[in-house]
ZADO-1210 file (C-alpha; in nm, 4 decimals, padded with zeros to 6 digits):
<atoms>
<atom x="05.7002" y="03.1895" z="05.9789" code="UNK" pos="1"/>
<atom x="05.9088" y="03.0870" z="05.6761" code="UNK" pos="2"/>
<atom x="05.7543" y="02.7402" z="05.6880" code="UNK" pos="3"/>
<atom x="05.4070" y="02.8857" z="05.6522" code="UNK" pos="4"/>
<atom x="05.5115" y="03.0894" z="05.3495" code="UNK" pos="5"/>
<atom x="05.6712" y="02.7847" z="05.1872" code="UNK" pos="6"/>
<atom x="05.3654" y="02.5676" z="05.2243" code="UNK" pos="7"/>
<atom x="05.1373" y="02.8576" z="05.1339" code="UNK" pos="8"/>
<atom x="05.2822" y="02.8287" z="04.7826" code="UNK" pos="9"/>
<atom x="05.1044" y="02.4939" z="04.7599" code="UNK" pos="10"/>
<atom x="04.7813" y="02.6528" z="04.8822" code="UNK" pos="11"/>
<atom x="04.8063" y="02.9253" z="04.6197" code="UNK" pos="12"/>
<atom x="04.8830" y="02.6830" z="04.3360" code="UNK" pos="13"/>
<atom x="04.6118" y="02.4482" z="04.4605" code="UNK" pos="14"/>
<atom x="04.3539" y="02.7257" z="04.4637" code="UNK" pos="15"/>
<atom x="04.4604" y="02.8122" z="04.1092" code="UNK" pos="16"/>
<atom x="04.4151" y="02.4495" z="04.0023" code="UNK" pos="17"/>
<atom x="04.0645" y="02.4364" z="04.1464" code="UNK" pos="18"/>
<atom x="03.9677" y="02.7706" z="03.9922" code="UNK" pos="19"/>
<atom x="04.0966" y="02.6771" z="03.6461" code="UNK" pos="20"/>
<atom x="03.9289" y="02.3361" z="03.6638" code="UNK" pos="21"/>
<atom x="03.5976" y="02.5109" z="03.7319" code="UNK" pos="22"/>
<atom x="03.6705" y="02.7513" z="03.4452" code="UNK" pos="23"/>
<atom x="03.7270" y="02.4536" z="03.2148" code="UNK" pos="24"/>
<atom x="03.3894" y="02.3126" z="03.3223" code="UNK" pos="25"/>
<atom x="03.2146" y="02.6412" z="03.2423" code="UNK" pos="26"/>
<atom x="03.3826" y="02.6665" z="02.9004" code="UNK" pos="27"/>
<atom x="03.2936" y="02.3038" z="02.8256" code="UNK" pos="28"/>
<atom x="02.9294" y="02.3739" z="02.9121" code="UNK" pos="29"/>
<atom x="02.9319" y="02.6764" z="02.6806" code="UNK" pos="30"/>
<atom x="03.0749" y="02.4708" z="02.3938" code="UNK" pos="31"/>
<atom x="02.8322" y="02.1847" z="02.4555" code="UNK" pos="32"/>
<atom x="02.5350" y="02.4222" z="02.4438" code="UNK" pos="33"/>
<atom x="02.6473" y="02.6378" z="02.1497" code="UNK" pos="34"/>
<atom x="02.3522" y="02.5137" z="01.9422" code="UNK" pos="35"/>
<atom x="02.0919" y="02.4836" z="02.2201" code="UNK" pos="36"/>
<atom x="01.8013" y="02.7038" z="02.1137" code="UNK" pos="37"/>
<atom x="01.5586" y="02.6069" z="02.3894" code="UNK" pos="38"/>
<atom x="01.6442" y="02.5726" z="02.7577" code="UNK" pos="39"/>
<atom x="01.4322" y="02.5175" z="03.0664" code="UNK" pos="40"/>
<atom x="01.3847" y="02.8958" z="03.0754" code="UNK" pos="41"/>
<atom x="01.2305" y="02.8794" z="02.7290" code="UNK" pos="42"/>
<atom x="01.4934" y="03.0751" z="02.5369" code="UNK" pos="43"/>
<atom x="01.8319" y="02.9971" z="02.3879" code="UNK" pos="44"/>
<atom x="02.1240" y="02.8951" z="02.6062" code="UNK" pos="45"/>
<atom x="02.2965" y="03.1969" z="02.7566" code="UNK" pos="46"/>
<atom x="02.6743" y="03.1772" z="02.7715" code="UNK" pos="47"/>
<atom x="02.8218" y="03.1702" z="03.1214" code="UNK" pos="48"/>
<atom x="03.1468" y="03.3151" z="03.2445" code="UNK" pos="49"/>
<atom x="03.3385" y="03.2637" z="03.5656" code="UNK" pos="50"/>
<atom x="03.4533" y="03.5478" z="03.7883" code="UNK" pos="51"/>
<atom x="03.7746" y="03.5157" z="03.9887" code="UNK" pos="52"/>
<atom x="03.8892" y="03.7249" z="04.2797" code="UNK" pos="53"/>
<atom x="04.1990" y="03.7366" z="04.4935" code="UNK" pos="54"/>
<atom x="04.1489" y="03.6062" z="04.8447" code="UNK" pos="55"/>
<atom x="04.3890" y="03.6763" z="05.1320" code="UNK" pos="56"/>
<atom x="04.3904" y="03.4491" z="05.4362" code="UNK" pos="57"/>
<atom x="04.3304" y="03.6909" z="05.7251" code="UNK" pos="58"/>
<atom x="04.4373" y="03.4363" z="05.9872" code="UNK" pos="59"/>
<atom x="04.8041" y="03.4901" z="05.9088" code="UNK" pos="60"/>
<atom x="05.0284" y="03.7719" z="06.0277" code="UNK" pos="61"/>
<atom x="05.0530" y="04.0739" z="05.7975" code="UNK" pos="62"/>
<atom x="05.3935" y="03.9608" z="05.6689" code="UNK" pos="63"/>
<atom x="05.2636" y="03.6162" z="05.5781" code="UNK" pos="64"/>
<atom x="04.9546" y="03.7119" z="05.3791" code="UNK" pos="65"/>
<atom x="04.9663" y="03.5737" z="05.0297" code="UNK" pos="66"/>
<atom x="04.6740" y="03.5870" z="04.7878" code="UNK" pos="67"/>
<atom x="04.4868" y="03.2806" z="04.6679" code="UNK" pos="68"/>
<atom x="04.2428" y="03.2505" z="04.3812" code="UNK" pos="69"/>
<atom x="03.8771" y="03.2318" z="04.4725" code="UNK" pos="70"/>
<atom x="03.5754" y="03.1870" z="04.2486" code="UNK" pos="71"/>
<atom x="03.3487" y="03.4873" z="04.2989" code="UNK" pos="72"/>
<atom x="03.0736" y="03.3280" z="04.0928" code="UNK" pos="73"/>
<atom x="02.9503" y="03.2080" z="03.7582" code="UNK" pos="74"/>
<atom x="02.7393" y="03.4695" z="03.5850" code="UNK" pos="75"/>
<atom x="02.5436" y="03.4772" z="03.2599" code="UNK" pos="76"/>
<atom x="02.6851" y="03.6746" z="02.9690" code="UNK" pos="77"/>
<atom x="02.4133" y="03.9293" z="02.8931" code="UNK" pos="78"/>
<atom x="02.5240" y="03.9988" z="02.5366" code="UNK" pos="79"/>
<atom x="02.2618" y="03.9625" z="02.2640" code="UNK" pos="80"/>
<atom x="02.1640" y="03.6290" z="02.1159" code="UNK" pos="81"/>
<atom x="02.2613" y="03.5687" z="01.7521" code="UNK" pos="82"/>
<atom x="01.9701" y="03.5820" z="01.5070" code="UNK" pos="83"/>
<atom x="02.0013" y="03.3237" z="01.2303" code="UNK" pos="84"/>
<atom x="01.7794" y="03.3054" z="00.9229" code="UNK" pos="85"/>
<atom x="01.6320" y="02.9533" z="00.9124" code="UNK" pos="86"/>
<atom x="01.2681" y="02.9578" z="00.7964" code="UNK" pos="87"/>
<atom x="01.2384" y="02.5782" z="00.8228" code="UNK" pos="88"/>
<atom x="01.3364" y="02.5662" z="01.1896" code="UNK" pos="89"/>
<atom x="01.0484" y="02.4746" z="01.4233" code="UNK" pos="90"/>
<atom x="01.1341" y="02.7675" z="01.6530" code="UNK" pos="91"/>
<atom x="01.1649" y="03.0279" z="01.3755" code="UNK" pos="92"/>
<atom x="00.9529" y="03.3403" z="01.4078" code="UNK" pos="93"/>
<atom x="00.7105" y="03.4529" z="01.1360" code="UNK" pos="94"/>
<atom x="01.0027" y="03.6104" z="00.9431" code="UNK" pos="95"/>
<atom x="01.2133" y="03.2914" z="00.9615" code="UNK" pos="96"/>
<atom x="01.4607" y="03.4085" z="01.2282" code="UNK" pos="97"/>
<atom x="01.5807" y="03.1831" z="01.5094" code="UNK" pos="98"/>
<atom x="01.7636" y="03.3173" z="01.8136" code="UNK" pos="99"/>
<atom x="02.0840" y="03.1203" z="01.8718" code="UNK" pos="100"/>
<atom x="02.2969" y="03.1170" z="02.1893" code="UNK" pos="101"/>
<atom x="02.5447" y="03.3990" z="02.2423" code="UNK" pos="102"/>
<atom x="02.8344" y="03.1511" z="02.2346" code="UNK" pos="103"/>
<atom x="03.1268" y="03.2416" z="02.0095" code="UNK" pos="104"/>
<atom x="03.3193" y="02.9195" z="01.9440" code="UNK" pos="105"/>
<atom x="03.6444" y="03.1009" z="01.8602" code="UNK" pos="106"/>
<atom x="03.6318" y="03.2908" z="02.1888" code="UNK" pos="107"/>
<atom x="03.5479" y="02.9707" z="02.3790" code="UNK" pos="108"/>
<atom x="03.8415" y="02.7856" z="02.2252" code="UNK" pos="109"/>
<atom x="04.0796" y="03.0678" z="02.3181" code="UNK" pos="110"/>
<atom x="03.9357" y="03.0706" z="02.6707" code="UNK" pos="111"/>
<atom x="03.9774" y="02.6927" z="02.6853" code="UNK" pos="112"/>
<atom x="04.3432" y="02.7114" z="02.5805" code="UNK" pos="113"/>
<atom x="04.4110" y="02.9898" z="02.8310" code="UNK" pos="114"/>
<atom x="04.2502" y="02.7913" z="03.1125" code="UNK" pos="115"/>
<atom x="04.4505" y="02.4813" z="03.0180" code="UNK" pos="116"/>
<atom x="04.7758" y="02.6795" z="03.0181" code="UNK" pos="117"/>
<atom x="04.6960" y="02.8324" z="03.3576" code="UNK" pos="118"/>
<atom x="04.6075" y="02.4884" z="03.4946" code="UNK" pos="119"/>
<atom x="04.9365" y="02.3484" z="03.3644" code="UNK" pos="120"/>
<atom x="05.1337" y="02.6389" z="03.5155" code="UNK" pos="121"/>
<atom x="04.9829" y="02.5748" z="03.8589" code="UNK" pos="122"/>
<atom x="05.0563" y="02.2047" z="03.8221" code="UNK" pos="123"/>
<atom x="05.4200" y="02.2808" z="03.7318" code="UNK" pos="124"/>
<atom x="05.4429" y="02.4974" z="04.0445" code="UNK" pos="125"/>
<atom x="05.3281" y="02.2076" z="04.2610" code="UNK" pos="126"/>
<atom x="05.5709" y="01.9694" z="04.0900" code="UNK" pos="127"/>
<atom x="05.8591" y="02.2159" z="04.1377" code="UNK" pos="128"/>
<atom x="05.7712" y="02.2480" z="04.5060" code="UNK" pos="129"/>
<atom x="05.7713" y="01.8688" z="04.5397" code="UNK" pos="130"/>
<atom x="06.1126" y="01.8507" z="04.3692" code="UNK" pos="131"/>
<atom x="06.2540" y="02.1133" z="04.6092" code="UNK" pos="132"/>
<atom x="06.1177" y="01.9291" z="04.9125" code="UNK" pos="133"/>
<atom x="06.2640" y="01.6009" z="04.7858" code="UNK" pos="134"/>
<atom x="06.6021" y="01.7704" z="04.7320" code="UNK" pos="135"/>
<atom x="06.5921" y="01.9209" z="05.0803" code="UNK" pos="136"/>
<atom x="06.5203" y="01.5783" z="05.2295" code="UNK" pos="137"/>
<atom x="06.8156" y="01.4331" z="05.0385" code="UNK" pos="138"/>
<atom x="07.0455" y="01.6915" z="05.1976" code="UNK" pos="139"/>
<atom x="06.9398" y="01.5715" z="05.5419" code="UNK" pos="140"/>
<atom x="07.0470" y="01.2126" z="05.4707" code="UNK" pos="141"/>
</atoms>
């Protein structure tokens, strides 16, 4: 069963790559819509966040179970919209307030950097595995 554990490392890193790529897509959508005050739903854009969960492959023996990353879903952030005073805006209320998306650009940039670092770490894991396999094949020659 050692072979399964060795190649499971690729599965784990691969699942991490896919999860972080999806996280990058969600963050990019949040950044792109940070100023969107009207959506198809009629209100401002609502920030989205991705939920991860650990997934264990139940097909393997108990000793060989290693967790993978799974996307549990993408959910809307239900925090309040930001009111901005802009009396000249076409969507301003009678007092001149416009509801802006609940996207905090500083938070999104930090989330983006964290996702990029996690993506890079999973990629380094795959590269290290490839290097070890290449070295093992060299021993056999």
